[in-house]
Structure formats: C-alpha cells, structure tokens
DRENPA-3360 file (N, C-alpha, C; in nm, 2 decimals, always signed):
BEGIN
1 = MKILIMGA = -0.47/+8.74/+2.63/-0.51/+8.64/+2.53/-0.64/+8.67/+2.47 ~ -0.66/+8.65/+2.34/-0.78/+8.67/+2.27/-0.87/+8.55/+2.28 ~ -0.98/+8.55/+2.35/-1.06/+8.44/+2.37/-1.20/+8.45/+2.31 ~ -1.24/+8.36/+2.24/-1.38/+8.35/+2.18/-1.46/+8.25/+2.26 ~ -1.57/+8.30/+2.31/-1.67/+8.21/+2.38/-1.79/+8.19/+2.29 ~ -1.83/+8.07/+2.26/-1.94/+8.04/+2.18/-2.06/+8.00/+2.27 ~ -2.17/+8.07/+2.26/-2.29/+8.04/+2.33/-2.31/+8.12/+2.46 ~ -2.41/+8.21/+2.46/-2.43/+8.30/+2.57/-2.54/+8.24/+2.66;
9 = GKMGTFLT = -2.52/+8.11/+2.70/-2.61/+8.05/+2.80/-2.55/+8.09/+2.94 ~ -2.59/+8.01/+3.04/-2.55/+8.04/+3.18/-2.40/+8.03/+3.19 ~ -2.34/+7.92/+3.14/-2.19/+7.90/+3.16/-2.12/+7.99/+3.07 ~ -2.17/+8.01/+2.95/-2.10/+8.10/+2.85/-2.09/+8.24/+2.91 ~ -2.19/+8.29/+2.96/-2.19/+8.43/+3.01/-2.11/+8.43/+3.15 ~ -2.12/+8.33/+3.23/-2.04/+8.32/+3.35/-1.89/+8.33/+3.32 ~ -1.84/+8.24/+3.22/-1.70/+8.24/+3.18/-1.66/+8.38/+3.12 ~ -1.75/+8.44/+3.05/-1.72/+8.57/+2.99/-1.70/+8.67/+3.10;
17 = DVLCIQHE = -1.78/+8.67/+3.20/-1.76/+8.77/+3.31/-1.63/+8.74/+3.38 ~ -1.59/+8.62/+3.40/-1.47/+8.58/+3.47/-1.35/+8.62/+3.39 ~ -1.35/+8.60/+3.26/-1.23/+8.61/+3.18/-1.21/+8.75/+3.12 ~ -1.32/+8.83/+3.11/-1.31/+8.96/+3.04/-1.22/+9.06/+3.11 ~ -1.20/+9.04/+3.24/-1.12/+9.14/+3.31/-0.97/+9.13/+3.27 ~ -0.92/+9.01/+3.25/-0.77/+8.99/+3.22/-0.75/+8.96/+3.08 ~ -0.85/+8.93/+3.00/-0.83/+8.89/+2.86/-0.92/+8.97/+2.77 ~ -0.88/+8.97/+2.64/-0.97/+9.03/+2.54/-1.07/+8.92/+2.49;
25 = VALYDTDP = -1.20/+8.94/+2.53/-1.30/+8.83/+2.51/-1.40/+8.88/+2.42 ~ -1.44/+8.78/+2.33/-1.56/+8.80/+2.24/-1.66/+8.69/+2.27 ~ -1.78/+8.73/+2.28/-1.89/+8.63/+2.30/-1.98/+8.62/+2.18 ~ -1.99/+8.50/+2.12/-2.07/+8.48/+2.00/-2.20/+8.41/+2.03 ~ -2.31/+8.46/+1.98/-2.44/+8.39/+1.99/-2.53/+8.45/+1.88 ~ -2.61/+8.36/+1.82/-2.70/+8.41/+1.71/-2.81/+8.49/+1.76 ~ -2.84/+8.48/+1.89/-2.95/+8.56/+1.95/-2.90/+8.69/+2.02 ~ -2.91/+8.80/+1.96/-2.86/+8.93/+2.01/-2.91/+8.96/+2.15;
33 = KKLRFVFN = -3.03/+8.91/+2.19/-3.09/+8.94/+2.32/-3.01/+8.88/+2.43 ~ -2.94/+8.77/+2.40/-2.86/+8.70/+2.51/-2.73/+8.78/+2.54 ~ -2.70/+8.87/+2.45/-2.57/+8.95/+2.47/-2.59/+9.08/+2.53 ~ -2.71/+9.11/+2.57/-2.75/+9.25/+2.62/-2.67/+9.29/+2.75 ~ -2.64/+9.19/+2.84/-2.59/+9.23/+2.97/-2.45/+9.20/+2.99 ~ -2.38/+9.16/+2.89/-2.23/+9.13/+2.91/-2.16/+9.26/+2.91 ~ -2.05/+9.27/+2.98/-1.97/+9.39/+2.98/-1.82/+9.37/+2.95 ~ -1.76/+9.47/+2.90/-1.61/+9.46/+2.87/-1.59/+9.35/+2.77;
41 = TLRLTQLE = -1.68/+9.32/+2.68/-1.67/+9.21/+2.59/-1.72/+9.25/+2.45 ~ -1.65/+9.20/+2.35/-1.70/+9.22/+2.21/-1.82/+9.12/+2.19 ~ -1.93/+9.18/+2.14/-2.05/+9.10/+2.12/-2.06/+9.06/+1.97 ~ -2.06/+8.93/+1.94/-2.06/+8.89/+1.80/-2.19/+8.81/+1.77 ~ -2.25/+8.84/+1.66/-2.37/+8.77/+1.62/-2.36/+8.71/+1.47 ~ -2.25/+8.75/+1.40/-2.23/+8.70/+1.27/-2.10/+8.62/+1.26 ~ -2.10/+8.51/+1.19/-1.98/+8.42/+1.18/-1.86/+8.50/+1.12 ~ -1.89/+8.59/+1.03/-1.78/+8.66/+0.97/-1.70/+8.74/+1.07;
49 = EIKEFEPE = -1.76/+8.79/+1.17/-1.70/+8.87/+1.28/-1.59/+8.79/+1.35 ~ -1.61/+8.65/+1.36/-1.52/+8.57/+1.43/-1.38/+8.57/+1.35 ~ -1.39/+8.57/+1.22/-1.26/+8.57/+1.14/-1.18/+8.70/+1.17 ~ -1.25/+8.81/+1.18/-1.19/+8.94/+1.21/-1.13/+8.94/+1.35 ~ -1.19/+8.87/+1.45/-1.14/+8.87/+1.58/-1.01/+8.79/+1.60 ~ -0.99/+8.68/+1.52/-0.87/+8.60/+1.53/-0.84/+8.55/+1.67 ~ -0.92/+8.46/+1.73/-0.90/+8.42/+1.86/-0.78/+8.33/+1.88 ~ -0.72/+8.33/+1.99/-0.61/+8.23/+2.03/-0.67/+8.11/+2.10;
57 = LLINCVTL = -0.78/+8.13/+2.17/-0.85/+8.02/+2.24/-1.00/+8.03/+2.21 ~ -1.06/+7.92/+2.18/-1.20/+7.91/+2.15/-1.26/+7.82/+2.26 ~ -1.36/+7.87/+2.33/-1.43/+7.79/+2.43/-1.57/+7.77/+2.39 ~ -1.61/+7.65/+2.35/-1.74/+7.61/+2.30/-1.83/+7.58/+2.42 ~ -1.93/+7.67/+2.44/-2.03/+7.65/+2.55/-2.17/+7.63/+2.50 ~ -2.18/+7.58/+2.38/-2.32/+7.55/+2.33/-2.36/+7.41/+2.39 ~ -2.49/+7.38/+2.37/-2.54/+7.25/+2.42/-2.46/+7.13/+2.35 ~ -2.46/+7.02/+2.42/-2.38/+6.91/+2.37/-2.42/+6.87/+2.23;
65 = KNTIDAFE = -2.55/+6.86/+2.20/-2.60/+6.82/+2.07/-2.55/+6.91/+1.96 ~ -2.52/+7.03/+1.99/-2.47/+7.13/+1.89/-2.32/+7.15/+1.89 ~ -2.25/+7.09/+1.99/-2.11/+7.12/+2.01/-2.02/+7.10/+1.88 ~ -2.03/+6.98/+1.83/-1.95/+6.95/+1.71/-1.99/+7.03/+1.59 ~ -2.12/+7.05/+1.57/-2.17/+7.13/+1.46/-2.12/+7.27/+1.47 ~ -2.12/+7.33/+1.59/-2.07/+7.46/+1.62/-1.92/+7.47/+1.58 ~ -1.84/+7.37/+1.62/-1.70/+7.36/+1.58/-1.69/+7.37/+1.43 ~ -1.76/+7.29/+1.36/-1.75/+7.27/+1.22/-1.78/+7.41/+1.15;
73 = KVLPLTPK = -1.87/+7.49/+1.20/-1.90/+7.61/+1.14/-1.80/+7.72/+1.17 ~ -1.73/+7.71/+1.29/-1.64/+7.82/+1.33/-1.50/+7.79/+1.30 ~ -1.45/+7.67/+1.30/-1.31/+7.64/+1.28/-1.25/+7.70/+1.16 ~ -1.32/+7.69/+1.04/-1.26/+7.75/+0.92/-1.24/+7.90/+0.93 ~ -1.30/+7.96/+1.03/-1.28/+8.11/+1.05/-1.18/+8.15/+1.16 ~ -1.12/+8.05/+1.21/-1.02/+8.07/+1.32/-0.88/+8.03/+1.27 ~ -0.78/+8.10/+1.33/-0.64/+8.06/+1.29/-0.61/+7.92/+1.33 ~ -0.52/+7.85/+1.25/-0.48/+7.71/+1.28/-0.42/+7.70/+1.42;
81 = SCIISDIA = -0.36/+7.81/+1.47/-0.29/+7.80/+1.60/-0.39/+7.81/+1.71 ~ -0.51/+7.84/+1.69/-0.61/+7.86/+1.79/-0.64/+7.73/+1.86 ~ -0.63/+7.73/+1.99/-0.66/+7.61/+2.07/-0.81/+7.60/+2.09 ~ -0.88/+7.49/+2.06/-1.02/+7.48/+2.07/-1.05/+7.40/+2.20 ~ -1.17/+7.43/+2.26/-1.20/+7.37/+2.38/-1.35/+7.35/+2.40 ~ -1.39/+7.27/+2.49/-1.53/+7.25/+2.52/-1.55/+7.24/+2.67 ~ -1.67/+7.25/+2.72/-1.70/+7.23/+2.86/-1.82/+7.13/+2.88 ~ -1.83/+7.04/+2.78/-1.95/+6.95/+2.77/-1.96/+6.86/+2.89;
89 = SVKTGLQD = -2.08/+6.84/+2.93/-2.10/+6.75/+3.05/-2.09/+6.60/+3.02 ~ -2.09/+6.57/+2.89/-2.07/+6.43/+2.85/-1.98/+6.44/+2.73 ~ -1.87/+6.36/+2.73/-1.76/+6.37/+2.63/-1.78/+6.27/+2.51 ~ -1.88/+6.19/+2.51/-1.90/+6.09/+2.40/-1.89/+6.15/+2.26 ~ -1.80/+6.10/+2.18/-1.78/+6.14/+2.05/-1.68/+6.26/+2.03 ~ -1.65/+6.33/+2.14/-1.56/+6.44/+2.13/-1.42/+6.40/+2.11 ~ -1.37/+6.29/+2.17/-1.24/+6.25/+2.15/-1.21/+6.22/+2.01 ~ -1.30/+6.14/+1.94/-1.28/+6.11/+1.80/-1.28/+6.24/+1.72;
97 = YYEQCGRR = -1.37/+6.33/+1.75/-1.37/+6.45/+1.67/-1.24/+6.53/+1.68 ~ -1.19/+6.55/+1.80/-1.07/+6.62/+1.83/-0.95/+6.55/+1.75 ~ -0.94/+6.42/+1.76/-0.83/+6.35/+1.69/-0.83/+6.37/+1.54 ~ -0.95/+6.38/+1.48/-0.96/+6.39/+1.34/-0.95/+6.53/+1.29 ~ -0.98/+6.63/+1.37/-0.98/+6.77/+1.33/-0.84/+6.83/+1.32 ~ -0.74/+6.77/+1.38/-0.60/+6.81/+1.37/-0.57/+6.94/+1.45 ~ -0.65/+6.98/+1.54/-0.63/+7.11/+1.62/-0.58/+7.07/+1.76 ~ -0.51/+7.17/+1.82/-0.48/+7.15/+1.96/-0.61/+7.18/+2.03;
105 = YVSTHPMF = -0.63/+7.10/+2.14/-0.76/+7.11/+2.21/-0.74/+7.09/+2.36 ~ -0.84/+7.13/+2.43/-0.85/+7.11/+2.57/-1.00/+7.09/+2.61 ~ -1.02/+6.98/+2.67/-1.16/+6.95/+2.71/-1.17/+6.95/+2.87 ~ -1.27/+7.03/+2.92/-1.28/+7.04/+3.06/-1.43/+7.03/+3.10 ~ -1.46/+7.02/+3.22/-1.60/+7.02/+3.27/-1.61/+7.08/+3.41 ~ -1.65/+7.21/+3.41/-1.68/+7.27/+3.54/-1.79/+7.20/+3.61 ~ -1.77/+7.14/+3.72/-1.87/+7.05/+3.78/-1.97/+7.13/+3.87 ~ -2.02/+7.24/+3.82/-2.11/+7.31/+3.90/-2.21/+7.38/+3.80;
113 = GPTFATLD = -2.33/+7.41/+3.84/-2.42/+7.48/+3.75/-2.45/+7.61/+3.82 ~ -2.46/+7.72/+3.74/-2.50/+7.85/+3.79/-2.63/+7.85/+3.87 ~ -2.72/+7.75/+3.84/-2.84/+7.75/+3.91/-2.82/+7.71/+4.06 ~ -2.73/+7.62/+4.09/-2.72/+7.57/+4.23/-2.60/+7.63/+4.30 ~ -2.49/+7.66/+4.23/-2.37/+7.70/+4.29/-2.38/+7.85/+4.34 ~ -2.31/+7.88/+4.44/-2.29/+8.02/+4.48/-2.17/+8.07/+4.41 ~ -2.19/+8.15/+4.31/-2.08/+8.18/+4.21/-1.97/+8.27/+4.27 ~ -2.00/+8.33/+4.38/-1.89/+8.41/+4.45/-1.81/+8.33/+4.55;
121 = NLSTQSAI = -1.85/+8.20/+4.56/-1.77/+8.12/+4.65/-1.78/+7.97/+4.60 ~ -1.69/+7.93/+4.52/-1.69/+7.80/+4.45/-1.59/+7.70/+4.52 ~ -1.55/+7.73/+4.64/-1.44/+7.65/+4.70/-1.49/+7.51/+4.73 ~ -1.62/+7.49/+4.73/-1.67/+7.35/+4.76/-1.70/+7.28/+4.63 ~ -1.68/+7.34/+4.51/-1.71/+7.28/+4.38/-1.59/+7.23/+4.32 ~ -1.61/+7.15/+4.21/-1.50/+7.08/+4.14/-1.50/+7.11/+3.99 ~ -1.39/+7.08/+3.93/-1.38/+7.08/+3.78/-1.29/+6.97/+3.73 ~ -1.32/+6.91/+3.62/-1.25/+6.80/+3.56/-1.18/+6.85/+3.43;
129 = IISESDHM = -1.05/+6.82/+3.42/-0.97/+6.85/+3.30/-0.94/+6.71/+3.24 ~ -0.96/+6.70/+3.11/-0.94/+6.57/+3.04/-0.79/+6.56/+3.01 ~ -0.73/+6.44/+3.05/-0.59/+6.42/+3.05/-0.53/+6.42/+2.91 ~ -0.60/+6.38/+2.81/-0.55/+6.38/+2.68/-0.53/+6.52/+2.61 ~ -0.57/+6.62/+2.68/-0.57/+6.76/+2.63/-0.43/+6.81/+2.61 ~ -0.42/+6.92/+2.52/-0.30/+6.99/+2.50/-0.24/+7.05/+2.63 ~ -0.11/+7.04/+2.64/-0.05/+7.09/+2.76/-0.07/+7.23/+2.79 ~ -0.06/+7.32/+2.69/-0.09/+7.46/+2.71/-0.23/+7.49/+2.75;
137 = GKAFFKDL = -0.32/+7.42/+2.68/-0.46/+7.43/+2.71/-0.50/+7.39/+2.86 ~ -0.44/+7.28/+2.90/-0.46/+7.24/+3.04/-0.40/+7.34/+3.14 ~ -0.29/+7.40/+3.11/-0.23/+7.50/+3.19/-0.32/+7.62/+3.21 ~ -0.38/+7.66/+3.10/-0.47/+7.78/+3.10/-0.59/+7.75/+3.20 ~ -0.66/+7.63/+3.18/-0.77/+7.60/+3.26/-0.74/+7.57/+3.40 ~ -0.62/+7.51/+3.42/-0.58/+7.49/+3.56/-0.57/+7.63/+3.64 ~ -0.51/+7.72/+3.57/-0.50/+7.86/+3.63/-0.63/+7.92/+3.65 ~ -0.72/+7.91/+3.55/-0.86/+7.96/+3.56/-0.93/+7.90/+3.68;
145 = YNSLRLKI = -0.93/+7.77/+3.69/-1.01/+7.70/+3.79/-0.95/+7.72/+3.93 ~ -0.82/+7.73/+3.93/-0.75/+7.76/+4.06/-0.79/+7.90/+4.11 ~ -0.81/+7.99/+4.02/-0.84/+8.13/+4.05/-0.99/+8.13/+4.11 ~ -1.07/+8.03/+4.07/-1.21/+8.02/+4.12/-1.22/+7.93/+4.24 ~ -1.10/+7.88/+4.28/-1.09/+7.80/+4.41/-1.16/+7.67/+4.39 ~ -1.17/+7.62/+4.27/-1.23/+7.49/+4.24/-1.13/+7.38/+4.27 ~ -1.18/+7.26/+4.31/-1.10/+7.14/+4.32/-1.09/+7.08/+4.18 ~ -0.96/+7.05/+4.14/-0.94/+7.01/+4.00/-0.90/+6.86/+4.00;
153 = FEYTFDEH = -0.97/+6.79/+3.91/-0.94/+6.65/+3.89/-0.90/+6.63/+3.74 ~ -0.82/+6.53/+3.72/-0.78/+6.51/+3.58/-0.81/+6.36/+3.54 ~ -0.90/+6.35/+3.45/-0.95/+6.21/+3.40/-0.94/+6.20/+3.25 ~ -0.93/+6.07/+3.21/-0.94/+6.05/+3.06/-1.08/+6.08/+3.02 ~ -1.11/+6.08/+2.89/-1.24/+6.09/+2.83/-1.34/+5.99/+2.89 ~ -1.30/+5.86/+2.89/-1.38/+5.75/+2.94/-1.41/+5.77/+3.09 ~ -1.30/+5.80/+3.16/-1.31/+5.81/+3.31/-1.41/+5.92/+3.34 ~ -1.41/+6.03/+3.26/-1.50/+6.14/+3.29/-1.64/+6.10/+3.27;
161 = DETIAYSL = -1.67/+6.03/+3.16/-1.82/+6.00/+3.14/-1.86/+5.90/+3.25 ~ -1.77/+5.81/+3.29/-1.81/+5.71/+3.39/-1.84/+5.78/+3.52 ~ -1.75/+5.88/+3.56/-1.77/+5.96/+3.68/-1.90/+6.04/+3.68 ~ -1.93/+6.10/+3.56/-2.05/+6.18/+3.55/-2.17/+6.10/+3.57 ~ -2.17/+5.97/+3.51/-2.29/+5.89/+3.52/-2.32/+5.86/+3.67 ~ -2.21/+5.85/+3.75/-2.23/+5.82/+3.89/-2.27/+5.95/+3.97 ~ -2.20/+6.05/+3.95/-2.21/+6.17/+4.03/-2.33/+6.26/+3.99 ~ -2.37/+6.26/+3.86/-2.48/+6.34/+3.82/-2.61/+6.26/+3.78;
169 = SIPFASTL = -2.59/+6.15/+3.71/-2.70/+6.07/+3.66/-2.79/+6.02/+3.78 ~ -2.72/+5.97/+3.88/-2.80/+5.91/+3.99/-2.88/+6.02/+4.06 ~ -2.83/+6.13/+4.10/-2.91/+6.24/+4.17/-3.01/+6.29/+4.07 ~ -2.98/+6.31/+3.94/-3.07/+6.36/+3.85/-3.19/+6.27/+3.83 ~ -3.16/+6.14/+3.81/-3.27/+6.04/+3.79/-3.36/+6.03/+3.92 ~ -3.29/+6.03/+4.03/-3.37/+6.02/+4.16/-3.46/+6.14/+4.18 ~ -3.41/+6.26/+4.15/-3.49/+6.38/+4.17/-3.60/+6.38/+4.07 ~ -3.58/+6.34/+3.95/-3.69/+6.34/+3.85/-3.80/+6.24/+3.89;
177 = VFASVMKH = -3.76/+6.12/+3.94/-3.86/+6.03/+3.98/-3.94/+6.08/+4.10 ~ -3.87/+6.15/+4.20/-3.94/+6.21/+4.31/-4.04/+6.31/+4.26 ~ -4.00/+6.40/+4.17/-4.09/+6.51/+4.12/-4.20/+6.45/+4.04 ~ -4.18/+6.34/+3.97/-4.28/+6.28/+3.88/-4.40/+6.23/+3.96 ~ -4.39/+6.20/+4.09/-4.50/+6.15/+4.17/-4.55/+6.25/+4.27 ~ -4.50/+6.37/+4.26/-4.54/+6.47/+4.36/-4.67/+6.53/+4.33 ~ -4.74/+6.57/+4.43/-4.86/+6.65/+4.42/-4.86/+6.76/+4.53 ~ -4.95/+6.86/+4.51/-4.94/+6.97/+4.61/-4.96/+6.93/+4.75;
185 = QDAPGTTF = -4.88/+6.98/+4.84/-4.89/+6.95/+4.98/-4.94/+7.08/+5.06 ~ -5.05/+7.07/+5.13/-5.10/+7.19/+5.20/-5.01/+7.21/+5.32 ~ -4.95/+7.11/+5.38/-4.87/+7.12/+5.50/-4.74/+7.04/+5.48 ~ -4.65/+7.09/+5.39/-4.53/+7.02/+5.36/-4.43/+7.02/+5.47 ~ -4.37/+6.90/+5.49/-4.26/+6.89/+5.60/-4.13/+6.95/+5.55 ~ -4.03/+6.96/+5.64/-3.90/+7.01/+5.60/-3.84/+6.93/+5.50 ~ -3.84/+6.80/+5.51/-3.77/+6.71/+5.41/-3.83/+6.72/+5.28 ~ -3.97/+6.73/+5.27/-4.04/+6.74/+5.15/-4.00/+6.88/+5.08;
193 = KRHMDIAK = -3.99/+6.98/+5.16/-3.96/+7.11/+5.10/-3.82/+7.12/+5.04 ~ -3.73/+7.05/+5.12/-3.59/+7.05/+5.07/-3.58/+6.97/+4.94 ~ -3.65/+6.86/+4.93/-3.64/+6.78/+4.80/-3.71/+6.86/+4.69 ~ -3.82/+6.93/+4.72/-3.89/+7.01/+4.62/-3.80/+7.12/+4.57 ~ -3.73/+7.18/+4.66/-3.64/+7.29/+4.62/-3.53/+7.24/+4.52 ~ -3.48/+7.12/+4.55/-3.38/+7.06/+4.46/-3.44/+7.03/+4.33 ~ -3.56/+6.97/+4.33/-3.63/+6.94/+4.21/-3.66/+7.06/+4.12 ~ -3.70/+7.17/+4.19/-3.73/+7.30/+4.11/-3.60/+7.35/+4.05;
201 = GLLSEDDF = -3.49/+7.34/+4.13/-3.36/+7.39/+4.07/-3.32/+7.31/+3.96 ~ -3.33/+7.18/+3.97/-3.29/+7.09/+3.86/-3.37/+7.12/+3.73 ~ -3.50/+7.13/+3.75/-3.59/+7.15/+3.64/-3.59/+7.29/+3.58 ~ -3.51/+7.38/+3.64/-3.49/+7.51/+3.58/-3.38/+7.51/+3.48 ~ -3.30/+7.40/+3.48/-3.19/+7.38/+3.39/-3.25/+7.35/+3.25 ~ -3.17/+7.37/+3.15/-3.21/+7.35/+3.01/-3.24/+7.20/+2.99 ~ -3.35/+7.17/+2.92/-3.39/+7.04/+2.89/-3.29/+6.95/+2.82 ~ -3.21/+7.02/+2.73/-3.11/+6.95/+2.66/-2.99/+6.91/+2.75;
209 = LLSEILFN = -2.96/+7.00/+2.85/-2.86/+6.96/+2.94/-2.90/+6.84/+3.02 ~ -3.02/+6.84/+3.07/-3.07/+6.72/+3.15/-3.06/+6.59/+3.06 ~ -3.10/+6.61/+2.94/-3.10/+6.49/+2.85/-2.96/+6.45/+2.82 ~ -2.86/+6.54/+2.81/-2.72/+6.50/+2.78/-2.67/+6.42/+2.90 ~ -2.70/+6.46/+3.02/-2.65/+6.39/+3.13/-2.71/+6.25/+3.14 ~ -2.84/+6.24/+3.12/-2.90/+6.11/+3.13/-2.88/+6.02/+3.01 ~ -2.84/+6.07/+2.90/-2.81/+5.99/+2.78/-2.67/+5.95/+2.78 ~ -2.59/+5.98/+2.88/-2.45/+5.93/+2.89/-2.46/+5.78/+2.88;
217 = PYTPEQVK = -2.37/+5.72/+2.80/-2.37/+5.57/+2.78/-2.35/+5.49/+2.91 ~ -2.30/+5.56/+3.01/-2.28/+5.49/+3.14/-2.40/+5.50/+3.23 ~ -2.50/+5.58/+3.20/-2.61/+5.61/+3.28/-2.70/+5.49/+3.31 ~ -2.74/+5.41/+3.20/-2.83/+5.30/+3.22/-2.80/+5.21/+3.34 ~ -2.67/+5.18/+3.35/-2.63/+5.09/+3.46/-2.65/+5.15/+3.60 ~ -2.63/+5.28/+3.61/-2.66/+5.35/+3.74/-2.81/+5.35/+3.77 ~ -2.89/+5.38/+3.67/-3.03/+5.38/+3.69/-3.09/+5.24/+3.72 ~ -3.03/+5.14/+3.67/-3.07/+5.00/+3.70/-3.04/+4.98/+3.85;
225 = NIRDELKK = -2.93/+5.03/+3.90/-2.89/+5.02/+4.04/-3.00/+5.08/+4.13 ~ -3.05/+5.20/+4.09/-3.16/+5.26/+4.16/-3.28/+5.18/+4.16 ~ -3.32/+5.12/+4.04/-3.43/+5.04/+4.03/-3.42/+4.91/+4.12 ~ -3.31/+4.85/+4.12/-3.29/+4.73/+4.21/-3.30/+4.77/+4.36 ~ -3.24/+4.88/+4.40/-3.26/+4.92/+4.54/-3.40/+4.96/+4.58 ~ -3.47/+5.02/+4.48/-3.61/+5.05/+4.51/-3.69/+4.92/+4.52 ~ -3.66/+4.83/+4.44/-3.73/+4.70/+4.45/-3.71/+4.63/+4.58 ~ -3.59/+4.63/+4.63/-3.56/+4.58/+4.76/-3.63/+4.65/+4.87;
233 = LLEIIENR = -3.63/+4.79/+4.87/-3.70/+4.87/+4.97/-3.85/+4.84/+4.97 ~ -3.90/+4.83/+4.85/-4.05/+4.81/+4.84/-4.09/+4.67/+4.90 ~ -4.00/+4.57/+4.88/-4.03/+4.44/+4.94/-4.02/+4.45/+5.09 ~ -3.93/+4.52/+5.14/-3.91/+4.54/+5.29/-4.04/+4.61/+5.35 ~ -4.08/+4.71/+5.28/-4.20/+4.79/+5.32/-4.32/+4.71/+5.32 ~ -4.34/+4.64/+5.21/-4.47/+4.56/+5.19/-4.47/+4.44/+5.29 ~ -4.35/+4.39/+5.33/-4.35/+4.28/+5.42/-4.34/+4.33/+5.57 ~ -4.33/+4.46/+5.58/-4.31/+4.52/+5.72/-4.20/+4.44/+5.79;
241 = DTESMLRF = -4.09/+4.43/+5.72/-3.98/+4.35/+5.78/-3.88/+4.44/+5.85 ~ -3.89/+4.45/+5.98/-3.82/+4.54/+6.06/-3.67/+4.51/+6.06 ~ -3.63/+4.38/+6.07/-3.49/+4.34/+6.07/-3.42/+4.38/+5.93 ~ -3.49/+4.36/+5.82/-3.44/+4.39/+5.69/-3.43/+4.54/+5.68 ~ -3.53/+4.62/+5.73/-3.52/+4.76/+5.72/-3.40/+4.82/+5.80 ~ -3.38/+4.76/+5.92/-3.26/+4.81/+6.00/-3.13/+4.78/+5.92 ~ -3.12/+4.66/+5.86/-3.00/+4.63/+5.78/-2.99/+4.73/+5.66 ~ -3.10/+4.76/+5.60/-3.10/+4.85/+5.48/-3.05/+4.99/+5.53;
249 = LSKVRKNI = -3.11/+5.04/+5.64/-3.07/+5.17/+5.69/-2.93/+5.18/+5.73 ~ -2.88/+5.07/+5.79/-2.74/+5.06/+5.83/-2.64/+5.07/+5.71 ~ -2.68/+5.00/+5.60/-2.60/+5.00/+5.48/-2.60/+5.14/+5.42 ~ -2.72/+5.21/+5.42/-2.73/+5.34/+5.36/-2.64/+5.44/+5.44 ~ -2.65/+5.43/+5.57/-2.56/+5.52/+5.66/-2.41/+5.50/+5.63 ~ -2.37/+5.38/+5.61/-2.23/+5.35/+5.58/-2.19/+5.42/+5.44 ~ -2.29/+5.41/+5.35/-2.26/+5.47/+5.22/-2.24/+5.62/+5.22 ~ -2.30/+5.69/+5.31/-2.29/+5.83/+5.31/-2.19/+5.89/+5.42;
257 = E = -2.12/+5.80/+5.49/-2.02/+5.84/+5.59/-1.91/+5.92/+5.52;
% end
C-alpha cells in the first residue's frame, strides 16, 4: 500500500519506521532536517510532491491544533479514494470535520508516547480505534497494532475523549503540580527521584501535546476531582486526624487494587 505520513515528529517517524518495510511510504514535513534519519522512505518537503505520490492511505501525525489545517492543504492533492486518518490524542472537532469532508476515514490513538514506552516491546501498551471509522481503515490499523502487540480498544469519538481525560489528564495534571512546587534536593529519596523522572519525561514532550491533552473538554471535571481530594487531604493533615488519614489511605489502596 502507498502510505503518506504527515509530520516527522516522534510518532510520525516511529510509524514510518514500522510501516516502510512492508509498504511504500512517503514522509512529508516542511522541515527537511526532520527527514534526515528516515530510511527506505520517500522524503517530501513540497506539497506538489504529494500529488505525484498518489497515496492510498494518509496518516496525519501533526499536532492537534494543526490537524484539520493540514488535511485542508493536502486533501486536494490526494486521490478521492485515499483513506484519511489521524492519531490525535483529543478528537474534539474531528468527527464533524470527517463527516463534512466526504472522505473515508479512520481515527485512532496509539496510547503510548515514544518518550516513555519501550518501543521494541509494546505488549503492555494500548491503542484506541474509533468505532465510527471506515471498515477497511479499521482493519488496517487493527493489523498494524496487533503486529506491535498492542491491546486494542474500540470507542466512539466521545467515549475516547472521556477516557483520555481520565487516563491522561489526571496523571498529567498531578505531575505538573508536583513539578511546579519542586526545588533542588541534595539528598533525594527514592520516591522523589521516581516522581522527578516521570516529571522530566512528561516535560520532554511537545508543549502543544501537553496542552491538547489538558484542553480536552472532559479534563476540567477530572482536575476538579484532584482539587477536591487535595482539599480533603490538607484538612486531615492540618488537623492531624489519624482516623481520617487511615480511612483515606484505605480508600486509596482500594482504588489501585
């Protein structure tokens, strides 16, 4: 299959490496420097080159804020039969766009980041495929994600964003709050160092990616839950209320069983 991947970021180059062995792959990015280390792949930097390539599948890997704009620029240069796809971490607005553009589409979300995941062993990681997607598109990505040994879940657009708000927004917000009050520790403990490693990994991600996750319309409710629990914990600490602390710890342990 002829596959065009847009955006030579971490996920774009990762998917290029995975797919270029069995497919004819072209990677498009306006920055030629980002294309230096890809192999067995056609490197494109001009929109006109996309028309000559005639892709059968387009995978949009640009940042969420540029996803629809990138589609708008490229779709006129692709065959009408080309299936279009995205891997956006938040799907807000994409369903409406897909329905009005009149193209076959498939929307997925590989639930791992190249920063944290061990890319040669993804068996503990997951991917989401949007249920409203085109049948052939879903079949392609199911085969791809199965080959990577990912656990696959199928959600609607709304279910996806609600799930992401819970599974990503909570740890992202908690880690950012932790890092925002940190100062240098001459003798850091094990727990501190582990939290700091997580924070450094998170903050190595693209700022727009972090913003996309946190601007998910379902995120505010989850952050409010964090605020409410912090308020309860603060009251327990200030009152040195042992019984309440034991109940709080018991509840937390049940949550993570």
